[in-house]
TIFI-947038 format. One record per atom (N, C-alpha, C): residue number from 1; residue in one letter; atom name; x negated, y negated, z. Coordinates in nm, 3 decimals, always signed. Example, Ala and Ser with C-alpha at 12.3 -4.5 7.8 and 13.67 -1.06 7.14 Angstrom:
REM TIFI-947038
{num:1 residu:A atome:N px:-1.319 py:+0.569 pz:+0.780}
{num:1 residu:A atome:CA px:-1.230 py:+0.450 pz:+0.780}
{num:1 residu:A atome:C px:-1.320 py:+0.330 pz:+0.780}
{num:2 residu:S atome:N px:-1.285 py:+0.225 pz:+0.708}
{num:2 residu:S atome:CA px:-1.367 py:+0.106 pz:+0.714}
{num:2 residu:S atome:C px:-1.290 py:-0.003 pz:+0.787}
***
This chain:
REM TIFI-947038
{num:1 residu:M atome:N px:+2.651 py:+4.912 pz:+0.070}
{num:1 residu:M atome:CA px:+2.635 py:+4.758 pz:+0.112}
{num:1 residu:M atome:C px:+2.511 py:+4.809 pz:+0.235}
{num:2 residu:S atome:N px:+2.416 py:+4.710 pz:+0.233}
{num:2 residu:S atome:CA px:+2.328 py:+4.715 pz:+0.372}
{num:2 residu:S atome:C px:+2.365 py:+4.623 pz:+0.459}
{num:3 residu:K atome:N px:+2.323 py:+4.654 pz:+0.580}
{num:3 residu:K atome:CA px:+2.381 py:+4.571 pz:+0.729}
{num:3 residu:K atome:C px:+2.318 py:+4.458 pz:+0.686}
{num:4 residu:K atome:N px:+2.213 py:+4.364 pz:+0.606}
{num:4 residu:K atome:CA px:+2.191 py:+4.227 pz:+0.582}
{num:4 residu:K atome:C px:+2.300 py:+4.175 pz:+0.510}
{num:5 residu:D atome:N px:+2.351 py:+4.261 pz:+0.399}
{num:5 residu:D atome:CA px:+2.455 py:+4.203 pz:+0.288}
{num:5 residu:D atome:C px:+2.586 py:+4.169 pz:+0.397}
{num:6 residu:I atome:N px:+2.622 py:+4.264 pz:+0.492}
{num:6 residu:I atome:CA px:+2.745 py:+4.245 pz:+0.604}
{num:6 residu:I atome:C px:+2.720 py:+4.140 pz:+0.643}
{num:7 residu:C atome:N px:+2.603 py:+4.100 pz:+0.703}
{num:7 residu:C atome:CA px:+2.571 py:+4.019 pz:+0.821}
{num:7 residu:C atome:C px:+2.602 py:+3.863 pz:+0.709}
{num:8 residu:I atome:N px:+2.541 py:+3.870 pz:+0.600}
{num:8 residu:I atome:CA px:+2.536 py:+3.722 pz:+0.523}
{num:8 residu:I atome:C px:+2.708 py:+3.698 pz:+0.475}
{num:9 residu:I atome:N px:+2.811 py:+3.833 pz:+0.458}
{num:9 residu:I atome:CA px:+2.886 py:+3.804 pz:+0.443}
{num:9 residu:I atome:C px:+2.982 py:+3.746 pz:+0.574}
{num:10 residu:I atome:N px:+2.954 py:+3.772 pz:+0.646}
{num:10 residu:I atome:CA px:+2.997 py:+3.769 pz:+0.795}
{num:10 residu:I atome:C px:+2.989 py:+3.608 pz:+0.830}
{num:11 residu:L atome:N px:+2.884 py:+3.589 pz:+0.802}
{num:11 residu:L atome:CA px:+2.793 py:+3.441 pz:+0.827}
{num:11 residu:L atome:C px:+2.886 py:+3.362 pz:+0.723}
{num:12 residu:K atome:N px:+2.881 py:+3.369 pz:+0.629}
{num:12 residu:K atome:CA px:+2.951 py:+3.281 pz:+0.525}
{num:12 residu:K atome:C px:+3.102 py:+3.261 pz:+0.541}
{num:13 residu:V atome:N px:+3.206 py:+3.365 pz:+0.603}
{num:13 residu:V atome:CA px:+3.327 py:+3.380 pz:+0.648}
{num:13 residu:V atome:C px:+3.276 py:+3.283 pz:+0.769}
{num:14 residu:V atome:N px:+3.207 py:+3.273 pz:+0.865}
{num:14 residu:V atome:CA px:+3.218 py:+3.198 pz:+0.967}
{num:14 residu:V atome:C px:+3.241 py:+3.047 pz:+0.946}
{num:15 residu:I atome:N px:+3.137 py:+3.025 pz:+0.822}
{num:15 residu:I atome:CA px:+3.084 py:+2.869 pz:+0.798}
{num:15 residu:I atome:C px:+3.188 py:+2.850 pz:+0.720}
{num:16 residu:Y atome:N px:+3.289 py:+2.909 pz:+0.650}
{num:16 residu:Y atome:CA px:+3.380 py:+2.866 pz:+0.554}
{num:16 residu:Y atome:C px:+3.512 py:+2.807 pz:+0.658}
{num:17 residu:A atome:N px:+3.504 py:+2.908 pz:+0.753}
{num:17 residu:A atome:CA px:+3.616 py:+2.894 pz:+0.839}
{num:17 residu:A atome:C px:+3.616 py:+2.770 pz:+0.946}
{num:18 residu:C atome:N px:+3.478 py:+2.762 pz:+1.028}
{num:18 residu:C atome:CA px:+3.409 py:+2.596 pz:+1.061}
{num:18 residu:C atome:C px:+3.477 py:+2.488 pz:+0.959}
{num:19 residu:T atome:N px:+3.407 py:+2.498 pz:+0.861}
{num:19 residu:T atome:CA px:+3.439 py:+2.400 pz:+0.764}
{num:19 residu:T atome:C px:+3.588 py:+2.362 pz:+0.727}
{num:20 residu:L atome:N px:+3.676 py:+2.499 pz:+0.748}
{num:20 residu:L atome:CA px:+3.799 py:+2.437 pz:+0.687}
{num:20 residu:L atome:C px:+3.863 py:+2.401 pz:+0.836}
{num:21 residu:A atome:N px:+3.844 py:+2.426 pz:+0.939}
{num:21 residu:A atome:CA px:+3.885 py:+2.373 pz:+1.114}
{num:21 residu:A atome:C px:+3.827 py:+2.221 pz:+1.081}
{num:22 residu:L atome:N px:+3.712 py:+2.207 pz:+1.065}
{num:22 residu:L atome:CA px:+3.667 py:+2.060 pz:+1.092}
{num:22 residu:L atome:C px:+3.733 py:+1.971 pz:+0.991}
{num:23 residu:G atome:N px:+3.767 py:+2.016 pz:+0.860}
{num:23 residu:G atome:CA px:+3.812 py:+1.931 pz:+0.717}
{num:23 residu:G atome:C px:+3.955 py:+1.918 pz:+0.781}
{num:24 residu:V atome:N px:+4.010 py:+2.008 pz:+0.848}
{num:24 residu:V atome:CA px:+4.180 py:+1.969 pz:+0.912}
{num:24 residu:V atome:C px:+4.162 py:+1.856 pz:+1.020}
{num:25 residu:L atome:N px:+4.084 py:+1.867 pz:+1.116}
{num:25 residu:L atome:CA px:+4.059 py:+1.765 pz:+1.207}
{num:25 residu:L atome:C px:+4.023 py:+1.620 pz:+1.121}
{num:26 residu:G atome:N px:+3.934 py:+1.656 pz:+1.039}
{num:26 residu:G atome:CA px:+3.882 py:+1.549 pz:+1.031}
{num:26 residu:G atome:C px:+4.000 py:+1.445 pz:+0.951}
{num:27 residu:V atome:N px:+4.112 py:+1.505 pz:+0.845}
{num:27 residu:V atome:CA px:+4.196 py:+1.468 pz:+0.794}
{num:27 residu:V atome:C px:+4.317 py:+1.402 pz:+0.878}
{num:28 residu:S atome:N px:+4.316 py:+1.506 pz:+0.986}
{num:28 residu:S atome:CA px:+4.419 py:+1.433 pz:+1.071}
{num:28 residu:S atome:C px:+4.391 py:+1.328 pz:+1.161}
{num:29 residu:A atome:N px:+4.250 py:+1.315 pz:+1.196}
{num:29 residu:A atome:CA px:+4.194 py:+1.186 pz:+1.262}
{num:29 residu:A atome:C px:+4.249 py:+1.083 pz:+1.153}
{num:30 residu:I atome:N px:+4.213 py:+1.081 pz:+1.040}
{num:30 residu:I atome:CA px:+4.199 py:+0.978 pz:+0.945}
{num:30 residu:I atome:C px:+4.390 py:+0.928 pz:+0.950}
{num:31 residu:T atome:N px:+4.446 py:+1.033 pz:+0.930}
{num:31 residu:T atome:CA px:+4.573 py:+0.983 pz:+0.921}
{num:31 residu:T atome:C px:+4.668 py:+0.955 pz:+1.012}
{num:32 residu:S atome:N px:+4.609 py:+0.972 pz:+1.161}
{num:32 residu:S atome:CA px:+4.665 py:+0.931 pz:+1.259}
{num:32 residu:S atome:C px:+4.590 py:+0.808 pz:+1.297}
{num:33 residu:C atome:N px:+4.547 py:+0.732 pz:+1.205}
{num:33 residu:C atome:CA px:+4.486 py:+0.580 pz:+1.255}
{num:33 residu:C atome:C px:+4.593 py:+0.488 pz:+1.210}
{num:34 residu:S atome:N px:+4.624 py:+0.568 pz:+1.109}
{num:34 residu:S atome:CA px:+4.755 py:+0.444 pz:+1.043}
{num:34 residu:S atome:C px:+4.911 py:+0.447 pz:+1.131}
{num:35 residu:A atome:N px:+4.986 py:+0.343 pz:+1.182}
{num:35 residu:A atome:CA px:+5.098 py:+0.403 pz:+1.259}
{num:35 residu:A atome:C px:+5.167 py:+0.288 pz:+1.256}
{num:36 residu:S atome:N px:+5.291 py:+0.260 pz:+1.198}
{num:36 residu:S atome:CA px:+5.381 py:+0.189 pz:+1.166}
{num:36 residu:S atome:C px:+5.507 py:+0.144 pz:+1.218}
{num:37 residu:R atome:N px:+5.601 py:+0.086 pz:+1.295}
{num:37 residu:R atome:CA px:+5.723 py:+0.107 pz:+1.320}
{num:37 residu:R atome:C px:+5.814 py:+0.007 pz:+1.259}
{num:38 residu:D atome:N px:+5.916 py:+0.020 pz:+1.244}
{num:38 residu:D atome:CA px:+6.046 py:-0.093 pz:+1.196}
{num:38 residu:D atome:C px:+6.142 py:-0.105 pz:+1.331}
{num:39 residu:V atome:N px:+6.099 py:-0.245 pz:+1.346}
{num:39 residu:V atome:CA px:+6.168 py:-0.274 pz:+1.491}
{num:39 residu:V atome:C px:+6.272 py:-0.404 pz:+1.480}
{num:40 residu:D atome:N px:+6.392 py:-0.392 pz:+1.497}
{num:40 residu:D atome:CA px:+6.503 py:-0.473 pz:+1.493}
{num:40 residu:D atome:C px:+6.498 py:-0.510 pz:+1.624}
{num:41 residu:V atome:N px:+6.529 py:-0.644 pz:+1.683}
{num:41 residu:V atome:CA px:+6.540 py:-0.730 pz:+1.777}
{num:41 residu:V atome:C px:+6.652 py:-0.823 pz:+1.783}
{num:42 residu:V atome:N px:+6.770 py:-0.779 pz:+1.872}
{num:42 residu:V atome:CA px:+6.857 py:-0.877 pz:+1.826}
{num:42 residu:V atome:C px:+6.915 py:-0.925 pz:+2.026}
{num:43 residu:G atome:N px:+6.926 py:-1.040 pz:+2.014}
{num:43 residu:G atome:CA px:+6.935 py:-1.063 pz:+2.135}
{num:43 residu:G atome:C px:+7.046 py:-1.231 pz:+2.136}
{num:44 residu:K atome:N px:+7.047 py:-1.294 pz:+2.277}
{num:44 residu:K atome:CA px:+7.122 py:-1.415 pz:+2.271}
{num:44 residu:K atome:C px:+7.064 py:-1.513 pz:+2.314}
{num:45 residu:A atome:N px:+7.074 py:-1.634 pz:+2.318}
{num:45 residu:A atome:CA px:+6.944 py:-1.759 pz:+2.371}
{num:45 residu:A atome:C px:+7.099 py:-1.873 pz:+2.407}
{num:46 residu:T atome:N px:+7.059 py:-1.906 pz:+2.523}
{num:46 residu:T atome:CA px:+7.132 py:-2.010 pz:+2.573}
{num:46 residu:T atome:C px:+7.044 py:-2.137 pz:+2.560}
{num:47 residu:I atome:N px:+7.072 py:-2.254 pz:+2.524}
{num:47 residu:I atome:CA px:+6.961 py:-2.344 pz:+2.550}
{num:47 residu:I atome:C px:+7.094 py:-2.477 pz:+2.610}
{num:48 residu:V atome:N px:+7.020 py:-2.501 pz:+2.726}
{num:48 residu:V atome:CA px:+7.094 py:-2.603 pz:+2.765}
{num:48 residu:V atome:C px:+7.012 py:-2.733 pz:+2.791}
{num:49 residu:T atome:N px:+7.072 py:-2.857 pz:+2.762}
{num:49 residu:T atome:CA px:+6.975 py:-2.964 pz:+2.776}
{num:49 residu:T atome:C px:+7.054 py:-3.066 pz:+2.852}
{num:50 residu:V atome:N px:+6.960 py:-3.171 pz:+2.904}
{num:50 residu:V atome:CA px:+7.018 py:-3.320 pz:+2.973}
{num:50 residu:V atome:C px:+6.959 py:-3.389 pz:+2.948}
{num:51 residu:D atome:N px:+7.040 py:-3.495 pz:+2.894}
{num:51 residu:D atome:CA px:+6.983 py:-3.626 pz:+2.819}
{num:51 residu:D atome:C px:+7.055 py:-3.754 pz:+2.902}
{num:52 residu:T atome:N px:+6.966 py:-3.788 pz:+2.924}
{num:52 residu:T atome:CA px:+7.038 py:-3.960 pz:+3.027}
{num:52 residu:T atome:C px:+6.984 py:-4.066 pz:+2.913}
{num:53 residu:T atome:N px:+7.072 py:-4.126 pz:+2.890}
{num:53 residu:T atome:CA px:+7.045 py:-4.285 pz:+2.788}
{num:53 residu:T atome:C px:+7.097 py:-4.384 pz:+2.866}
{num:54 residu:R atome:N px:+6.989 py:-4.463 pz:+2.889}
{num:54 residu:R atome:CA px:+7.016 py:-4.576 pz:+2.985}
{num:54 residu:R atome:C px:+7.010 py:-4.713 pz:+2.877}
{num:55 residu:I atome:N px:+7.125 py:-4.785 pz:+2.865}
{num:55 residu:I atome:CA px:+7.131 py:-4.887 pz:+2.761}
{num:55 residu:I atome:C px:+7.143 py:-5.045 pz:+2.862}
{num:56 residu:N atome:N px:+7.051 py:-5.116 pz:+2.815}
{num:56 residu:N atome:CA px:+7.052 py:-5.253 pz:+2.912}
{num:56 residu:N atome:C px:+7.072 py:-5.353 pz:+2.795}
{num:57 residu:H atome:N px:+7.197 py:-5.466 pz:+2.820}
{num:57 residu:H atome:CA px:+7.193 py:-5.539 pz:+2.710}
{num:57 residu:H atome:C px:+7.157 py:-5.667 pz:+2.805}
{num:58 residu:N atome:N px:+7.089 py:-5.715 pz:+2.769}
{num:58 residu:N atome:CA px:+7.036 py:-5.855 pz:+2.830}
{num:58 residu:N atome:C px:+7.009 py:-5.944 pz:+2.757}
{num:59 residu:T atome:N px:+7.125 py:-6.012 pz:+2.658}
{num:59 residu:T atome:CA px:+7.133 py:-6.131 pz:+2.573}
{num:59 residu:T atome:C px:+7.164 py:-6.262 pz:+2.589}
{num:60 residu:Y atome:N px:+7.148 py:-6.351 pz:+2.536}
{num:60 residu:Y atome:CA px:+7.204 py:-6.481 pz:+2.511}
{num:60 residu:Y atome:C px:+7.293 py:-6.511 pz:+2.431}
{num:61 residu:I atome:N px:+7.430 py:-6.534 pz:+2.435}
{num:61 residu:I atome:CA px:+7.491 py:-6.522 pz:+2.320}
{num:61 residu:I atome:C px:+7.531 py:-6.696 pz:+2.339}
{num:62 residu:K atome:N px:+7.515 py:-6.767 pz:+2.197}
{num:62 residu:K atome:CA px:+7.540 py:-6.926 pz:+2.206}
{num:62 residu:K atome:C px:+7.688 py:-6.892 pz:+2.114}
{num:63 residu:F atome:N px:+7.781 py:-6.983 pz:+2.164}
{num:63 residu:F atome:CA px:+7.880 py:-6.981 pz:+2.120}
{num:63 residu:F atome:C px:+7.904 py:-7.114 pz:+2.022}
{num:64 residu:P atome:N px:+7.951 py:-7.136 pz:+1.895}
{num:64 residu:P atome:CA px:+7.947 py:-7.260 pz:+1.852}
{num:64 residu:P atome:C px:+8.033 py:-7.386 pz:+1.930}
{num:65 residu:K atome:N px:+7.994 py:-7.511 pz:+1.926}
{num:65 residu:K atome:CA px:+8.076 py:-7.583 pz:+1.978}
{num:65 residu:K atome:C px:+8.208 py:-7.626 pz:+1.841}
{num:66 residu:R atome:N px:+8.314 py:-7.675 pz:+1.932}
{num:66 residu:R atome:CA px:+8.413 py:-7.739 pz:+1.844}
{num:66 residu:R atome:C px:+8.406 py:-7.872 pz:+1.853}
***
């Protein structure tokens, strides 16, 4: 093998290694975009209300005559 053939083989190995490394980084970048979590929230709520009702009775009562 000549020196030229050895350089070509080394260059191919470097290109394959870089392609493999970039492929792994690309796959990890794509998979890291989607994330989901399951969250359960438990709590207690106390509702206090105040209601004021005013009733005004203003009427005329008519009694029948005897």
